[in-house]
FIRO-500225 format. One record per residue (C-alpha): residue in one letter; y, x, z. Coordinates in steps of 0.001 Angstrom, whole numbers, padded with zeros to 6 digits, always signed. Layout:
BEGIN
AYXZ...
//
This chain:
BEGIN
M+102644+091218+086584S+103809+091982+089963Q+106028+094965+090571G+104824+095212+094550P+101664+095440+096472A+098870+093081+096005P+099647+089982+098430E+096775+090579+100531D+098495+094071+101379L+101738+092389+102786L+102958+090663+105763L+105690+088167+105991V+108492+089067+108388G+111241+086738+107619Q+113389+085226+105174I+117030+085832+103622T+119394+083013+104921V+122932+083927+103755P+125082+086995+102748H+126893+088918+105515G+130119+090048+104717I+131147+091082+101235R+129472+094671+100692G+126112+092759+099822Q+124709+092635+103214V+122165+089631+104228K+121131+087855+107370L+117281+087842+107892R+115556+085299+109964A+113034+087364+111377I+109430+085927+112317T+108042+088989+113767S+107476+089899+117281Y+109121+093323+116852P+112334+092695+114507E+113512+096094+115838H+110547+097721+114251L+111962+097102+110727D+114605+099872+110948R+111510+102447+110401V+110477+100780+107026K+111596+102213+104013T+110645+099460+101337V+110477+095513+101602Y+109398+093059+099307L+111095+089953+098127G+110086+086640+096994E+106975+085563+094957E+107252+088283+092544R+107248+090860+095587T+110404+092725+094128P+110412+096186+095963Y+113983+096988+097608R+114928+099929+099369L+115536+098708+102840Q+118620+101107+103811R+119751+099691+106990A+118088+096877+109575A+120100+096000+112731V+119407+093295+115047H+122363+091009+115281K+121057+088129+117298P+117625+087068+118790Q+115212+086902+115916I+118619+087368+113242M+118977+090729+111685I+121691+092131+109384I+120234+094266+106410T+121348+096404+103688L+119077+096541+101016G+119522+099415+097942G+121405+097796+094936V+122566+094797+096625T+126350+096006+097060T+128438+092589+096439R+128405+089483+097967T+127537+087370+094914A+124343+089600+094572A+123593+089052+098212E+123919+085394+097659A+121189+085406+094753L+118735+086461+097421R+119328+083522+099527G+116045+081564+100677Q+113942+084676+099788E+111058+085389+101885V+110913+089007+102753Y+107541+091219+103030I+106516+094695+104452R+103481+096565+103809A+100756+095785+106600E+100347+099608+106952D+104230+099974+107713A+103690+097185+110558R+104257+098433+114324P+100786+099436+115446L+098899+096716+117206E+098071+097192+120764P+094336+096262+122012D+095050+092825+122817E+097206+092083+119790Y+096552+090247+116658F+098086+089302+113141L+097891+085360+112886H+096697+086048+109516D+093647+087492+110488L+092373+084358+112686P+091351+081980+109768G+087763+082344+108924L+086662+083743+112430H+083634+081530+114056V+084548+079886+117173E+081823+079686+119887T+081589+078954+123417E+080757+081542+126267Q+077107+080024+126199G+076699+080489+122454V+077280+077115+121086A+079074+077364+117736I+082140+075182+117724G+083267+075603+113822V+085532+078068+112076V+089466+078710+112255R+091103+076662+109231E+094770+077588+110354V+096905+078452+113139I+099653+076241+114132E+102744+078044+116016T+104100+075590+118764G+106543+078353+120448A+104751+078116+123796N+101354+079365+122206E+099478+079397+119129V+096919+076825+118471L+093686+077252+116430V+092666+074431+114114V+088797+074633+114173T+086659+072796+111533R+083628+071684+113205A+080281+071523+111611E+079667+067939+112353G+083108+067052+110865G+086870+066875+112103D+088770+069300+113576A+088931+070646+117193L+092523+071891+118372I+092121+075030+120622P+095225+076556+122405M+095564+080322+122337I+095900+080944+126165R+093966+083236+128387D+092450+080477+130333V+090638+079200+127420V+090045+082207+124640I+088204+084701+126765Q+087295+087000+123660L+088971+087607+120497D+086922+090006+118282I+088299+090013+114764A+085976+092915+113825A+082828+090729+114573G+084740+087646+113113R+084416+085601+116263I+086441+083905+119127V+084709+083093+122616I+086074+080396+124169R+085688+078469+127800P+086781+074980+127179M+088623+073181+129776P+087525+069492+130600G+088120+067270+127584L+089330+069620+125244L+086215+069435+122680
//
């Protein structure tokens, strides 16, 4: 039985890489856009079991690298045992989204259509390329379409309505 919240109530925020120092601190490679928000979170959940740990301290060390102190982890040996563990927070503890922001995990399953109402397909996954995200859209007639998540292409993203409206560039589809 899982000790933490249900997986659908959690957000992946990073992965523990290596111990830091001798007092149990660890380095966290953050995948969140706002790693500094973690200093407001009280509990994190580690690994497949989603084991809860009290987050005593979280400080930005370098871009996307944080030094975190977890309750009960007081030695380098204990910190070493956490190497490679994924770190989650409860979705309700995440920084509130701005009106034009979204969580990537909310996009799969959304229906994609053109601004003329022509159905393209359903988002199967999101690829993070570094420059922008790319939607992998499973087309009704078969195959996939790759849709870049850029303002020139995505003209409306309505998660509540379950749809994304695009203006395809020539050759995109």
